[in-house]
N, C-alpha and C positions, 0 to 999 in steps of 0.2 A: 760615663761609661760607669764609672768607679760603684755612683749610686746606684746603678742597674743591677750590677754582679753584688754589691752587696749589701740589696734586699731581695735576693732571688724567692727567700720563704715566699715573698709578697706574688711573685709574678706565679710560683706554681699556685698560689692559694684564687687568685684570679682565674686562672686557664682551670682549677677542676673546678671552680663554680660556675662559671659559662659555660664547660665540658657538659655538667649536670642538668643545669639548668635546659642546655639543647638536648640533651636524653628524653626530660620530663615533656619538653612544651612539641619535637618531632616525631616522638616515637607512638606510634598504636600497643605495642603491646604492653599489659597492664605491668608483667613481668620488668622488662627492659623499664619500665615508668621507674619502680621502685629501687632497680639498679643506680637509677639517673638521681634519683632519690640521696639513698645513700654517697655515690661519689657529691655532691652538693653539700650532704654533711660533712663528709668528712676534710673537706676544702674552710668548714667553719669552725671545724674543731683543728687544725694548722693554723689559721687565724690564733685564734684564744691561745693556744700553745705557742703560736710565736712575740705575740706581744707580753705575754709572761716572764719570757728569759731574758735576764739582767747579762747581758756580756760582762763576766768577769764576777757575777755576783754566787752567792752559795745559800744553800738551805739554811730560810730563817729561824738558827737553832742558837743561842746563845751560849756562848762556853764559858765557866767561871776565868775569870783576869781578862777575856778577850775587850780589845779597845774597838773601835768602826770598825764594821765592816758594809760591805756594798749584799744587799738579800734580793733574791728571785722571789718576785709575788709567789706564792703558795698556790691564791683562791685561781685563780686561769683553768689548773691543771684540776683543781678538785670538782669546778664545774664541770672540767673537761669530763671526769672520769664519771656523776652524773647523767649526762649528754650520752656517753656512751653504751650505759645499761636501757637509759630510754631509748636510745634508737635504732638496741636490738630488739628490744620489744615491740616497736613499732612497727621496725623490719618484720618481724615476726605475725603478725597481727595483721598487712597488709596481704602477706604471702599466704597466709589461711583465708582471706578475703578474697584473694586469685584462685584460691582451690576451690572454694563455695560458688565463686562467678562462671568459673570452667565448669559445673557439674550442673547450675542452674542452666546455662545459656548456652554450653558446650565450644565455647570458644574465648580466647583469652584478647582478643582483638577491639579493642576501641571502638574503633566505624561500623564493626559488623553489630557489635551487643546493641549500638545507640540505633543500626536499621531494624534490629528486632523489638525494639519496642514501640518504633512507630504501625509496625505492621499490627492490625486487628488479630 
């Protein structure tokens, strides 16, 4: 039981990932699909930040006269900052495509759009 409670952040990661995947697969509304992708993306952010944190670790800054210390790895945090910027840009592009699809088809429901494409 202590293992489950001690790794709660990984359980949250799995829950958010499955929730985001479910929303993307089960919903036909294009905006809801983008929200599902954002939830999925946030779960990946949580995973990488959890991996980069070391219990009792400090920032990897060497001070004069400092002895051996435990440092946290800064690389996952830097990668997540980049991923957040890419995620915001991807979300903006996706939403702009949804607006354009709505202008062209008059709906943002996936099944209605695919039905319109099949008709002559």
